[in-house]
N, CA, C and O atoms as a Tinker XYZ file with bonds, in Angstrom:
   432  protein
     1  N     39.438000   13.852000  -46.305000    73     2
     2  CA    39.521000   12.783000  -45.605000    64     1     3
     3  C     41.047000   12.766000  -45.150000    63     2     4     5
     4  O     41.958000   13.138000  -45.890000    81     3
     5  N     41.234000   12.278000  -43.809000    73     3     6
     6  CA    42.648000   12.671000  -43.123000    64     5     7
     7  C     42.673000   11.106000  -42.887000    63     6     8     9
     8  O     41.633000   10.728000  -42.348000    81     7
     9  N     43.493000   10.194000  -43.120000    73     7    10
    10  CA    44.103000    9.019000  -42.889000    64     9    11
    11  C     45.439000    8.890000  -42.028000    63    10    12    13
    12  O     46.429000    9.530000  -42.380000    81    11
    13  N     45.478000    8.070000  -40.906000    73    11    14
    14  CA    46.632000    7.762000  -40.246000    64    13    15
    15  C     47.123000    6.373000  -40.368000    63    14    16    17
    16  O     46.287000    5.491000  -40.174000    81    15
    17  N     48.368000    6.014000  -40.663000    73    15    18
    18  CA    48.744000    4.664000  -40.847000    64    17    19
    19  C     50.159000    4.342000  -40.354000    63    18    20    21
    20  O     50.896000    5.281000  -40.657000    81    19
    21  N     50.712000    3.524000  -39.812000    73    19    22
    22  CA    51.999000    3.157000  -39.469000    64    21    23
    23  C     52.682000    3.039000  -40.543000    63    22    24    25
    24  O     52.226000    2.620000  -41.607000    81    23
    25  N     54.218000    3.520000  -40.280000    73    23    26
    26  CA    54.997000    3.158000  -41.797000    64    25    27
    27  C     56.177000    2.925000  -41.128000    63    26    28    29
    28  O     56.445000    3.174000  -39.953000    81    27
    29  N     57.122000    2.230000  -42.318000    73    27    30
    30  CA    58.431000    1.694000  -42.075000    64    29    31
    31  C     59.197000    2.956000  -42.766000    63    30    32    33
    32  O     58.785000    3.892000  -43.451000    81    31
    33  N     60.607000    2.547000  -42.251000    73    31    34
    34  CA    61.334000    3.413000  -43.181000    64    33    35
    35  C     61.697000    3.438000  -44.490000    63    34    36    37
    36  O     62.349000    4.361000  -44.978000    81    35
    37  N     61.248000    2.306000  -45.203000    73    35    38
    38  CA    60.989000    1.985000  -46.701000    64    37    39
    39  C     60.032000    2.100000  -47.330000    63    38    40    41
    40  O     59.988000    1.754000  -48.510000    81    39
    41  N     58.855000    2.708000  -46.576000    73    39    42
    42  CA    57.723000    3.242000  -47.480000    64    41    43
    43  C     56.806000    2.289000  -47.589000    63    42    44    45
    44  O     56.034000    2.298000  -48.548000    81    43
    45  N     56.738000    1.131000  -46.436000    73    43    46
    46  CA    55.737000    0.201000  -46.564000    64    45    47
    47  C     54.760000    0.385000  -45.230000    63    46    48    49
    48  O     55.208000    0.864000  -44.188000    81    47
    49  N     53.604000    0.024000  -45.348000    73    47    50
    50  CA    52.807000    0.184000  -44.055000    64    49    51
    51  C     53.303000   -0.937000  -42.917000    63    50    52    53
    52  O     53.682000   -2.082000  -43.166000    81    51
    53  N     53.207000   -0.345000  -41.686000    73    51    54
    54  CA    54.002000   -0.975000  -40.773000    64    53    55
    55  C     52.679000   -1.881000  -40.108000    63    54    56    57
    56  O     51.527000   -1.448000  -40.075000    81    55
    57  N     53.136000   -3.320000  -39.556000    73    55    58
    58  CA    51.908000   -4.110000  -39.200000    64    57    59
    59  C     51.618000   -3.922000  -37.919000    63    58    60    61
    60  O     50.730000   -4.689000  -37.546000    81    59
    61  N     52.058000   -3.127000  -37.009000    73    59    62
    62  CA    51.629000   -2.904000  -35.652000    64    61    63
    63  C     50.968000   -1.501000  -35.340000    63    62    64    65
    64  O     51.682000   -0.501000  -35.264000    81    63
    65  N     50.134000   -1.460000  -35.231000    73    63    66
    66  CA    49.453000    0.049000  -35.031000    64    65    67
    67  C     49.973000    0.518000  -33.435000    63    66    68    69
    68  O     50.840000    1.363000  -33.212000    81    67
    69  N     49.365000   -0.099000  -32.614000    73    67    70
    70  CA    49.840000    0.336000  -31.171000    64    69    71
    71  C     51.040000    0.697000  -30.708000    63    70    72    73
    72  O     51.240000    1.432000  -29.741000    81    71
    73  N     52.155000   -0.011000  -31.654000    73    71    74
    74  CA    53.791000   -0.221000  -31.234000    64    73    75
    75  C     54.370000    0.135000  -32.539000    63    74    76    77
    76  O     55.328000   -0.468000  -33.023000    81    75
    77  N     53.788000    1.099000  -33.084000    73    75    78
    78  CA    54.488000    2.231000  -34.131000    64    77    79
    79  C     55.203000    3.087000  -33.663000    63    78    80    81
    80  O     54.934000    3.858000  -32.742000    81    79
    81  N     56.610000    2.964000  -34.554000    73    79    82
    82  CA    57.469000    4.010000  -34.144000    64    81    83
    83  C     57.381000    5.183000  -34.903000    63    82    84    85
    84  O     57.811000    6.274000  -34.531000    81    83
    85  N     56.820000    4.954000  -35.976000    73    83    86
    86  CA    56.542000    5.911000  -36.803000    64    85    87
    87  C     55.078000    5.980000  -37.559000    63    86    88    89
    88  O     54.734000    4.922000  -38.086000    81    87
    89  N     54.334000    6.899000  -37.657000    73    87    90
    90  CA    53.134000    7.124000  -38.503000    64    89    91
    91  C     53.278000    8.116000  -39.102000    63    90    92    93
    92  O     53.982000    9.063000  -38.753000    81    91
    93  N     52.252000    7.979000  -40.661000    73    91    94
    94  CA    52.055000    8.687000  -41.533000    64    93    95
    95  C     50.739000    9.666000  -41.349000    63    94    96    97
    96  O     49.838000    8.983000  -40.863000    81    95
    97  N     50.357000   10.883000  -41.543000    73    95    98
    98  CA    49.122000   11.466000  -41.915000    64    97    99
    99  C     48.954000   11.690000  -43.551000    63    98   100   101
   100  O     49.795000   12.307000  -44.204000    81    99
   101  N     48.280000   11.362000  -43.875000    73    99   102
   102  CA    47.745000   11.593000  -45.414000    64   101   103
   103  C     46.337000   12.359000  -45.448000    63   102   104   105
   104  O     45.270000   11.946000  -44.993000    81   103
   105  N     46.541000   13.335000  -45.969000    73   103   106
   106  CA    45.072000   14.085000  -46.449000    64   105   107
   107  C     44.478000   13.897000  -47.851000    63   106   108   109
   108  O     45.018000   14.407000  -48.833000    81   107
   109  N     43.378000   13.171000  -47.934000    73   107   110
   110  CA    43.182000   12.661000  -49.103000    64   109   111
   111  C     42.063000   13.786000  -49.959000    63   110   112   113
   112  O     40.912000   13.982000  -49.570000    81   111
   113  N     42.698000   14.469000  -51.217000    73   111   114
   114  CA    41.702000   14.935000  -51.821000    64   113   115
   115  C     40.908000   14.455000  -52.944000    63   114   116   117
   116  O     40.886000   13.237000  -53.119000    81   115
   117  N     40.285000   15.169000  -53.695000    73   115   118
   118  CA    39.630000   14.546000  -54.892000    64   117   119
   119  C     40.644000   13.400000  -55.933000    63   118   120   121
   120  O     40.316000   12.281000  -56.330000    81   119
   121  N     41.749000   14.038000  -56.139000    73   119   122
   122  CA    42.681000   13.366000  -56.986000    64   121   123
   123  C     43.783000   12.656000  -56.231000    63   122   124   125
   124  O     44.866000   12.629000  -56.816000    81   123
   125  N     43.714000   12.054000  -54.997000    73   123   126
   126  CA    44.411000   11.287000  -54.229000    64   125   127
   127  C     45.119000   12.022000  -52.890000    63   126   128   129
   128  O     44.384000   12.616000  -52.101000    81   127
   129  N     46.416000   11.967000  -52.685000    73   127   130
   130  CA    46.840000   12.351000  -51.567000    64   129   131
   131  C     47.370000   13.983000  -51.941000    63   130   132   133
   132  O     48.201000   14.389000  -52.754000    81   131
   133  N     46.650000   14.563000  -51.138000    73   131   134
   134  CA    47.134000   16.331000  -51.590000    64   133   135
   135  C     48.456000   16.663000  -50.387000    63   134   136   137
   136  O     49.248000   17.589000  -50.564000    81   135
   137  N     48.508000   15.827000  -49.286000    73   135   138
   138  CA    49.523000   16.051000  -48.164000    64   137   139
   139  C     49.924000   14.783000  -47.492000    63   138   140   141
   140  O     49.052000   13.952000  -47.240000    81   139
   141  N     51.271000   14.543000  -47.156000    73   139   142
   142  CA    51.662000   13.614000  -47.002000    64   141   143
   143  C     52.824000   14.030000  -45.645000    63   142   144   145
   144  O     53.751000   14.822000  -45.816000    81   143
   145  N     52.591000   13.434000  -44.519000    73   143   146
   146  CA    53.329000   13.869000  -43.348000    64   145   147
   147  C     53.739000   12.745000  -42.420000    63   146   148   149
   148  O     52.871000   11.904000  -42.188000    81   147
   149  N     54.986000   12.592000  -41.825000    73   147   150
   150  CA    55.404000   11.328000  -41.075000    64   149   151
   151  C     56.095000   12.085000  -39.880000    63   150   152   153
   152  O     56.829000   13.073000  -39.886000    81   151
   153  N     55.443000   11.002000  -38.462000    73   151   154
   154  CA    55.696000   11.692000  -37.495000    64   153   155
   155  C     56.666000   10.390000  -36.648000    63   154   156   157
   156  O     56.129000    9.282000  -36.668000    81   155
   157  N     57.794000   10.471000  -36.056000    73   155   158
   158  CA    58.279000    9.541000  -34.908000    64   157   159
   159  C     57.388000    9.703000  -33.834000    63   158   160   161
   160  O     57.436000   10.721000  -33.144000    81   159
   161  N     56.490000    8.706000  -33.599000    73   159   162
   162  CA    55.370000    8.889000  -32.377000    64   161   163
   163  C     56.080000    8.225000  -31.361000    63   162   164   165
   164  O     55.683000    8.571000  -30.248000    81   163
   165  N     57.170000    7.228000  -31.338000    73   163   166
   166  CA    57.505000    6.171000  -30.151000    64   165   167
   167  C     56.638000    5.395000  -29.664000    63   166   168   169
   168  O     56.867000    4.969000  -28.532000    81   167
   169  N     55.444000    4.991000  -30.321000    73   167   170
   170  CA    54.486000    3.942000  -29.577000    64   169   171
   171  C     55.303000    2.796000  -29.297000    63   170   172   173
   172  O     55.011000    2.211000  -28.254000    81   171
   173  N     56.096000    2.407000  -29.858000    73   171   174
   174  CA    56.735000    1.002000  -29.549000    64   173   175
   175  C     57.473000    1.179000  -28.296000    63   174   176   177
   176  O     57.584000    0.204000  -27.554000    81   175
   177  N     57.933000    2.178000  -28.004000    73   175   178
   178  CA    58.508000    2.515000  -26.857000    64   177   179
   179  C     57.928000    2.783000  -25.665000    63   178   180   181
   180  O     58.402000    2.414000  -24.590000    81   179
   181  N     56.759000    3.512000  -25.814000    73   179   182
   182  CA    56.028000    3.972000  -24.918000    64   181   183
   183  C     54.637000    3.028000  -24.346000    63   182   184   185
   184  O     53.957000    3.335000  -23.368000    81   183
   185  N     54.414000    1.748000  -25.282000    73   183   186
   186  CA    53.571000    1.030000  -24.822000    64   185   187
   187  C     53.330000    0.608000  -23.810000    63   186   188   189
   188  O     52.158000    0.373000  -23.516000    81   187
   189  N     54.444000    0.351000  -22.861000    73   187   190
   190  CA    54.565000   -0.621000  -21.847000    64   189   191
   191  C     54.824000    0.560000  -20.666000    63   190   192   193
   192  O     54.953000    0.136000  -19.517000    81   191
   193  N     54.895000    1.826000  -20.856000    73   191   194
   194  CA    55.077000    2.367000  -19.830000    64   193   195
   195  C     53.709000    3.224000  -19.356000    63   194   196   197
   196  O     53.013000    3.920000  -20.095000    81   195
   197  N     53.521000    2.985000  -17.954000    73   195   198
   198  CA    52.197000    3.267000  -17.311000    64   197   199
   199  C     51.328000    2.591000  -17.455000    63   198   200   201
   200  O     51.484000    1.434000  -17.843000    81   199
   201  N     50.176000    3.097000  -17.193000    73   199   202
   202  CA    48.770000    2.082000  -17.229000    64   201   203
   203  C     48.620000    2.118000  -18.849000    63   202   204   205
   204  O     49.129000    2.926000  -19.626000    81   203
   205  N     47.813000    1.059000  -19.123000    73   203   206
   206  CA    47.420000    0.772000  -20.469000    64   205   207
   207  C     46.852000    2.047000  -21.114000    63   206   208   209
   208  O     47.263000    2.622000  -22.121000    81   207
   209  N     45.660000    2.414000  -20.195000    73   207   210
   210  CA    44.809000    3.637000  -20.766000    64   209   211
   211  C     45.634000    4.592000  -20.779000    63   210   212   213
   212  O     45.074000    5.404000  -21.517000    81   211
   213  N     46.803000    5.140000  -20.386000    73   211   214
   214  CA    47.605000    6.018000  -20.714000    64   213   215
   215  C     48.111000    5.993000  -22.242000    63   214   216   217
   216  O     48.030000    6.972000  -22.983000    81   215
   217  N     48.513000    5.047000  -22.525000    73   215   218
   218  CA    49.174000    4.631000  -24.146000    64   217   219
   219  C     47.958000    4.693000  -25.048000    63   218   220   221
   220  O     48.117000    5.116000  -26.193000    81   219
   221  N     46.524000    4.236000  -24.559000    73   219   222
   222  CA    45.529000    4.490000  -25.457000    64   221   223
   223  C     45.264000    6.196000  -25.657000    63   222   224   225
   224  O     44.983000    6.706000  -26.742000    81   223
   225  N     45.412000    6.907000  -24.437000    73   223   226
   226  CA    45.150000    8.472000  -24.149000    64   225   227
   227  C     46.322000    9.051000  -25.244000    63   226   228   229
   228  O     45.966000    9.920000  -26.040000    81   227
   229  N     47.586000    8.603000  -25.267000    73   227   230
   230  CA    48.333000    9.327000  -26.202000    64   229   231
   231  C     48.009000    9.139000  -27.533000    63   230   232   233
   232  O     47.949000   10.130000  -28.261000    81   231
   233  N     47.762000    7.895000  -28.030000    73   231   234
   234  CA    46.967000    7.736000  -29.516000    64   233   235
   235  C     46.009000    8.704000  -29.784000    63   234   236   237
   236  O     45.974000    9.498000  -30.724000    81   235
   237  N     45.056000    8.525000  -28.648000    73   235   238
   238  CA    43.737000    9.447000  -29.052000    64   237   239
   239  C     43.927000   10.671000  -29.108000    63   238   240   241
   240  O     43.320000   11.288000  -29.983000    81   239
   241  N     44.753000   11.339000  -28.269000    73   239   242
   242  CA    45.143000   12.705000  -28.631000    64   241   243
   243  C     45.895000   12.927000  -29.847000    63   242   244   245
   244  O     45.572000   13.904000  -30.523000    81   243
   245  N     46.924000   12.125000  -30.275000    73   243   246
   246  CA    47.541000   12.326000  -31.573000    64   245   247
   247  C     46.394000   12.348000  -32.471000    63   246   248   249
   248  O     46.283000   13.428000  -33.050000    81   247
   249  N     45.570000   11.542000  -32.741000    73   247   250
   250  CA    44.547000   11.307000  -33.513000    64   249   251
   251  C     43.615000   12.655000  -33.730000    63   250   252   253
   252  O     43.353000   13.264000  -34.768000    81   251
   253  N     43.230000   12.882000  -32.424000    73   251   254
   254  CA    42.245000   14.201000  -32.294000    64   253   255
   255  C     42.899000   15.688000  -32.689000    63   254   256   257
   256  O     42.291000   16.704000  -33.025000    81   255
   257  N     44.295000   15.490000  -32.542000    73   255   258
   258  CA    45.266000   16.874000  -32.931000    64   257   259
   259  C     45.319000   16.971000  -34.357000    63   258   260   261
   260  O     45.493000   18.067000  -34.889000    81   259
   261  N     45.181000   15.896000  -35.039000    73   259   262
   262  CA    45.526000   15.774000  -36.367000    64   261   263
   263  C     44.257000   15.459000  -37.283000    63   262   264   265
   264  O     44.246000   15.133000  -38.470000    81   263
   265  N     43.325000   15.623000  -36.514000    73   263   266
   266  CA    41.714000   15.335000  -37.132000    64   265   267
   267  C     41.740000   14.329000  -38.020000    63   266   268   269
   268  O     41.239000   14.531000  -39.126000    81   267
   269  N     42.159000   13.417000  -37.800000    73   267   270
   270  CA    41.998000   11.528000  -38.275000    64   269   271
   271  C     40.724000   11.251000  -38.232000    63   270   272   273
   272  O     40.021000   11.473000  -37.246000    81   271
   273  N     40.302000   10.714000  -39.359000    73   271   274
   274  CA    38.959000   10.015000  -39.468000    64   273   275
   275  C     38.875000    8.495000  -40.034000    63   274   276   277
   276  O     37.861000    7.801000  -40.112000    81   275
   277  N     40.190000    8.158000  -40.405000    73   275   278
   278  CA    40.206000    6.895000  -40.979000    64   277   279
   279  C     41.768000    6.262000  -40.288000    63   278   280   281
   280  O     42.754000    6.950000  -40.555000    81   279
   281  N     41.961000    5.204000  -39.569000    73   279   282
   282  CA    43.407000    4.522000  -39.522000    64   281   283
   283  C     43.529000    3.059000  -40.204000    63   282   284   285
   284  O     42.667000    2.183000  -40.140000    81   283
   285  N     44.671000    2.980000  -40.813000    73   283   286
   286  CA    44.918000    2.050000  -41.821000    64   285   287
   287  C     45.936000    1.242000  -41.079000    63   286   288   289
   288  O     46.772000    1.893000  -40.454000    81   287
   289  N     46.019000   -0.211000  -41.034000    73   287   290
   290  CA    46.874000   -0.643000  -40.575000    64   289   291
   291  C     46.861000   -2.142000  -40.658000    63   290   292   293
   292  O     45.784000   -2.714000  -40.828000    81   291
   293  N     48.286000   -3.004000  -40.522000    73   291   294
   294  CA    47.926000   -4.444000  -40.624000    64   293   295
   295  C     47.461000   -5.060000  -39.362000    63   294   296   297
   296  O     47.140000   -6.224000  -39.606000    81   295
   297  N     47.264000   -4.721000  -37.928000    73   295   298
   298  CA    46.881000   -5.242000  -37.222000    64   297   299
   299  C     46.966000   -4.188000  -35.895000    63   298   300   301
   300  O     47.877000   -3.398000  -35.647000    81   299
   301  N     45.840000   -4.410000  -35.194000    73   299   302
   302  CA    45.586000   -3.651000  -34.084000    64   301   303
   303  C     44.606000   -4.539000  -32.672000    63   302   304   305
   304  O     43.591000   -5.174000  -32.958000    81   303
   305  N     44.942000   -4.470000  -31.700000    73   303   306
   306  CA    44.271000   -5.099000  -30.789000    64   305   307
   307  C     42.845000   -4.490000  -30.699000    63   306   308   309
   308  O     42.632000   -3.353000  -31.121000    81   307
   309  N     41.530000   -5.525000  -29.952000    73   307   310
   310  CA    40.347000   -5.226000  -30.045000    64   309   311
   311  C     40.011000   -4.199000  -29.155000    63   310   312   313
   312  O     39.062000   -3.510000  -29.530000    81   311
   313  N     40.579000   -3.866000  -27.954000    73   311   314
   314  CA    40.707000   -2.585000  -27.301000    64   313   315
   315  C     40.892000   -1.355000  -27.963000    63   314   316   317
   316  O     40.080000   -0.433000  -27.874000    81   315
   317  N     41.872000   -1.308000  -28.587000    73   315   318
   318  CA    42.102000   -0.095000  -29.805000    64   317   319
   319  C     41.100000    0.127000  -30.938000    63   318   320   321
   320  O     40.700000    1.198000  -31.394000    81   319
   321  N     40.817000   -0.988000  -31.254000    73   319   322
   322  CA    39.561000   -0.776000  -32.158000    64   321   323
   323  C     38.453000   -0.421000  -31.600000    63   322   324   325
   324  O     37.797000    0.408000  -32.232000    81   323
   325  N     38.003000   -0.811000  -30.544000    73   323   326
   326  CA    36.553000   -0.057000  -29.714000    64   325   327
   327  C     36.890000    1.250000  -29.348000    63   326   328   329
   328  O     35.939000    2.031000  -29.342000    81   327
   329  N     38.239000    1.807000  -28.968000    73   327   330
   330  CA    38.075000    3.374000  -28.566000    64   329   331
   331  C     38.376000    3.837000  -30.017000    63   330   332   333
   332  O     38.510000    5.060000  -30.064000    81   331
   333  N     38.515000    3.244000  -31.158000    73   331   334
   334  CA    38.657000    4.503000  -32.348000    64   333   335
   335  C     37.388000    4.419000  -32.889000    63   334   336   337
   336  O     36.932000    5.325000  -33.586000    81   335
   337  N     36.510000    2.967000  -32.514000    73   335   338
   338  CA    35.011000    3.023000  -33.076000    64   337   339
   339  C     34.468000    4.154000  -32.039000    63   338   340   341
   340  O     33.814000    5.020000  -32.620000    81   339
   341  N     34.569000    4.310000  -30.871000    73   339   342
   342  CA    33.772000    5.255000  -29.678000    64   341   343
   343  C     34.457000    6.565000  -30.157000    63   342   344   345
   344  O     33.813000    7.592000  -29.940000    81   343
   345  N     35.640000    6.691000  -30.765000    73   343   346
   346  CA    35.786000    8.196000  -31.270000    64   345   347
   347  C     35.217000    8.539000  -32.511000    63   346   348   349
   348  O     35.198000    9.713000  -32.882000    81   347
   349  N     34.739000    7.597000  -33.206000    73   347   350
   350  CA    34.166000    7.784000  -34.514000    64   349   351
   351  C     35.116000    7.576000  -35.678000    63   350   352   353
   352  O     34.737000    7.918000  -36.799000    81   351
   353  N     36.239000    7.080000  -35.520000    73   351   354
   354  CA    37.188000    6.890000  -36.434000    64   353   355
   355  C     37.278000    5.567000  -36.964000    63   354   356   357
   356  O     37.404000    4.621000  -36.187000    81   355
   357  N     37.220000    5.372000  -38.356000    73   355   358
   358  CA    36.770000    3.768000  -39.029000    64   357   359
   359  C     38.226000    3.283000  -39.004000    63   358   360   361
   360  O     39.234000    3.983000  -38.896000    81   359
   361  N     38.153000    2.137000  -39.109000    73   359   362
   362  CA    39.253000    1.331000  -38.947000    64   361   363
   363  C     39.479000    0.329000  -39.796000    63   362   364   365
   364  O     38.717000   -0.629000  -39.672000    81   363
   365  N     40.674000    0.233000  -41.001000    73   363   366
   366  CA    40.923000   -0.668000  -41.970000    64   365   367
   367  C     42.177000   -1.586000  -41.745000    63   366   368   369
   368  O     43.328000   -1.233000  -42.001000    81   367
   369  N     41.831000   -2.751000  -41.258000    73   367   370
   370  CA    43.123000   -3.779000  -41.004000    64   369   371
   371  C     43.343000   -4.687000  -41.793000    63   370   372   373
   372  O     42.415000   -4.789000  -42.596000    81   371
   373  N     44.341000   -5.587000  -41.990000    73   371   374
   374  CA    44.895000   -6.404000  -42.925000    64   373   375
   375  C     45.629000   -5.971000  -44.381000    63   374   376   377
   376  O     45.867000   -6.548000  -45.443000    81   375
   377  N     45.851000   -4.630000  -43.826000    73   375   378
   378  CA    46.435000   -4.201000  -45.023000    64   377   379
   379  C     47.865000   -4.060000  -45.111000    63   378   380   381
   380  O     48.418000   -3.620000  -44.103000    81   379
   381  N     48.521000   -4.321000  -46.030000    73   379   382
   382  CA    50.138000   -4.521000  -46.322000    64   381   383
   383  C     50.471000   -3.733000  -47.618000    63   382   384   385
   384  O     49.590000   -3.231000  -48.316000    81   383
   385  N     51.878000   -3.651000  -47.912000    73   383   386
   386  CA    52.462000   -2.992000  -49.141000    64   385   387
   387  C     52.841000   -1.460000  -48.927000    63   386   388   389
   388  O     53.181000   -1.014000  -47.831000    81   387
   389  N     52.748000   -0.695000  -50.098000    73   387   390
   390  CA    53.311000    0.294000  -50.162000    64   389   391
   391  C     52.209000    1.549000  -49.322000    63   390   392   393
   392  O     51.074000    1.842000  -49.697000    81   391
   393  N     52.812000    2.025000  -48.338000    73   391   394
   394  CA    51.852000    2.808000  -47.766000    64   393   395
   395  C     51.223000    3.901000  -48.222000    63   394   396   397
   396  O     50.124000    4.288000  -47.826000    81   395
   397  N     51.948000    4.455000  -49.118000    73   395   398
   398  CA    50.915000    5.734000  -49.652000    64   397   399
   399  C     49.683000    5.119000  -50.712000    63   398   400   401
   400  O     48.598000    5.639000  -50.972000    81   399
   401  N     50.175000    4.010000  -51.148000    73   399   402
   402  CA    49.049000    3.295000  -51.915000    64   401   403
   403  C     47.665000    3.016000  -50.925000    63   402   404   405
   404  O     46.484000    3.279000  -51.152000    81   403
   405  N     48.205000    2.482000  -49.935000    73   403   406
   406  CA    47.330000    1.770000  -48.855000    64   405   407
   407  C     46.676000    2.986000  -48.183000    63   406   408   409
   408  O     45.663000    2.784000  -47.513000    81   407
   409  N     47.120000    4.121000  -48.289000    73   407   410
   410  CA    46.117000    5.425000  -47.573000    64   409   411
   411  C     45.314000    5.895000  -48.721000    63   410   412   413
   412  O     44.116000    6.109000  -48.537000    81   411
   413  N     45.834000    6.076000  -49.864000    73   411   414
   414  CA    45.212000    6.881000  -51.022000    64   413   415
   415  C     43.626000    5.732000  -51.433000    63   414   416   417
   416  O     42.556000    6.231000  -51.782000    81   415
   417  N     43.822000    4.336000  -51.294000    73   415   418
   418  CA    42.629000    3.479000  -51.007000    64   417   419
   419  C     41.884000    3.515000  -50.010000    63   418   420   421
   420  O     40.846000    2.854000  -50.049000    81   419
   421  N     42.188000    4.250000  -48.909000    73   419   422
   422  CA    41.222000    4.380000  -47.863000    64   421   423
   423  C     40.011000    5.211000  -48.169000    63   422   424   425
   424  O     39.135000    5.370000  -47.320000    81   423
   425  N     39.954000    5.659000  -49.178000    73   423   426
   426  CA    38.577000    6.448000  -49.531000    64   425   427
   427  C     37.561000    5.160000  -50.284000    63   426   428   429
   428  O     36.356000    5.057000  -50.053000    81   427
   429  N     38.079000    4.548000  -50.901000    73   427   430
   430  CA    37.235000    3.329000  -51.332000    64   429   431
   431  C     36.612000    2.500000  -50.335000    63   430   432
   432  O     35.938000    1.527000  -50.675000    81   431
């Protein structure tokens, strides 16, 4: 299972998905996180650039490129939830705290 989540510089889960400046991709194996990689995505800066659908396309492309099956975040807007649902990506919202712990718990 591959999980994507917004992260802060101090290792916490970021609360805003669509305006995240940094995200992590966690690959979950049988015994927890087998791979962890962080990316500077700059969605906070690109959110209001161009049409709203362009922003969603950027995020969808990133998730597809990384084979993400689940997104964990504190908050995201209903249009983004709908897009991820249509992509077959599960969404877990209202999550806070340490990012690696949140990613590992996505399997449950």
